[in-house]
N, C-alpha and C positions, 0 to 999 in steps of 0.2 A: 519839529514833527507836526504835520498838519492834523487837524482834528479828525480827518477822514481816515487816517492811517491807523491800523490796529496797534495797540500798545505792545511792546516787546513782551515775550513770555515772562511771567513772574512779576510784571509791573502793573497788572490790571488793578484798578481801584477796588479796594475791599468794601463791600457794602457796610454802611453804618451798623453799629451794634443793634440798634433798634429797628432795623429794616424789616425783620421778620415779625415784629410785634403787630402791625396792622393785620397781617394774615391771620395770626393767632386770635386777635380780637374779633375779626370777622367770623372765624370758625366758632368762637364762643357765642357770638350773637346768633349765628345760624342754629347752633345747638339749642339755645334757649327758645328761639322762635319755633323750632320743631317740637320741643317739649310742650310749649304752650298750645300749639295747634293740636298735638296729639291728646293732650289732657282734655281739651274741649271736645274733641271728636269722640274719644272713648267714653266721656261722661254723657254726651248727648245721644250717641248711637250705640253700636255694639263693637266688639273687638274685630269684626270682619270689615270695618270701614277701610276703603282702599288707601294704601300708603301714598299713592299718587295724589289723592285728595288732601292728605295731610301736608304733603310737600307743597302743593299748590297754595293751600291756606297759609303756610309759613312763608311763602314767597321765594321758595328755593326750588331747584330741580330735584328730580328723584335720585339722581346720582349723589347729590349732597346728602340727602337723607340716608342713603345706604352707606356713605362714608362714615357717618356718625353712628348709625344703627344698622348693622349688617342684616339683621333679621327682625321680623315683626316682634318676636319674643323679647329681643334686646330693647326695642322701643317701649314696649309695655312695661318691662321691668324698670327702665330708666324713669318713666313717669311715676311709677309706684314708689321707687326709692326717693325721688326728689320730694314728693309730697309727704313721704313718711318722716322726713326730717322735722317737719313742723309738729307732727304728732309726738315723736319721741322727745323733742326738746321741751314739751309741755310738762313732762313728768317731774322734773326738778322744781319747776315753779309751783305745781300743785302741792308738792310735798311741803313747801314753805308756807302755803296758805291754808292747808287742811290737815286734819289728823290722817295718819297713814291709811286707815280703812276707807275713809271718804275720798282721799286722794286717789287710791287705786280704782275705786268704782268710777270716779269722775274721769280718770284717764281711760278706762275701758270704754266708757261712753264715747269719748272723743275718737278712740280707735274704731269703734263701731260706726260712727258717723263717717269716718274716713273710708272705711270699707264700703259703706252704702253708696258712696259716690263713684265707686269703681265697678258697679254692676255691669257697666258697658263693656268691660274687658274681663269679666269674671271667668269666662271659659278658659282664656289663656292663663289667668292667674291660678285657677283651680288645677289645671294640668301641670303648670310649673311648680306649684306648691306640692302636689301629690308626688311628682317625680323628684323633687328636691332641687330642680334646676333653677327655680326662681326664688325660693327661700334661701338665697345665697348667704354665706357667712356674714356679709356686710349688712343686709337687710334684717336677717333673723337675729343677728347679734345686737342690732340696735333696739329691736323690740325687747330682747332679753335684758339688755342693760337698763332700759327704762323701767322694766318690771323689777329688776334686782334692786334698784335704788329705793323704790317704794317698799318692797318687801323687807329690806334691811331696816328701814325706819320703823316699820311695823313690828319687826322682831324685837327691836330695842325697847319698844313701849309695851310689849306683850300683846299687841293686837293680832299679830300673826305668829304662826308656828315658826320656830327657829330652824327646823330641819327641812324646810321647803327648798327645792332646787328651782331657781328661776326659769331654767330651760324647760322644766316640766310644765310650768304655768304658761310659757309661750306655746307649748304643744297643745295645751287645753284651749287656749285662746284661739289659735289658728283653727283648731278642730271645730269650734263653734261656727266660725265663718265658712269653713269648708262644707259643713253639713246643713247650712241654711241658704235660702235663696231669697229673691225679692218677694216671693209670696209669703214668706214667714213674717209675722208681725213684729214690730219693734218691741212689743210687750213680751213675746216669747224669747227674743234675743236677750232682753233685759233679765228675764228669769234665769236663763242659762248663765249669764254673767254673775248673777247673784249666787248661783250654786258654786261657781268657782271661788268667789270671795268667802262664802261660808266654809268651804273645804280648807281654806287657809287659816281659819281661826283655831286657836287651841281648843281642845275638846270642852273644857269647862267654860269657854266663852261663847259657845254656839247657842243659838236660840233653842229653847226647850221645845 
């Protein structure tokens, strides 16, 4: 059979098992480039920055962006979730380095710093959190899990009340950042976080 003739049905060569891997690797790289470009854009500007500009900065077409992130909200949430990993992962390390109360306050400060860098997309985040569409089980549960680990350590040492539901603390923490804006001073946000920590102490351990 000459090389120009089609192979008989059923005898076409099967693509190597790894043939799809380059495509998947390209897709992963494109997604990471889009997330990096979006993170920079949302931090430097506001959440109305054109998606076309983000795609252009990432070096991909707008169609590629929409294949990964069908809506603006999906892109915003993906940026938020990816960076949240770094914050939630800090909880365990802080608990090994500091007493539970200090670990909780330090973790809250890191979360506050994380939120401060998201002011560029705060309108979308506010709307998403308020509706529940962006505080998805994945992201909200990660915040709650980080808090739960520190609260459990504090309950064991007597630093925190044992009857505290970590989900309630998550609601309080999100409430602080939903109710404040860039015009609120870091000192005020710090006082609000101090109030949360104070409420977690046993009554006989609270400042007089």
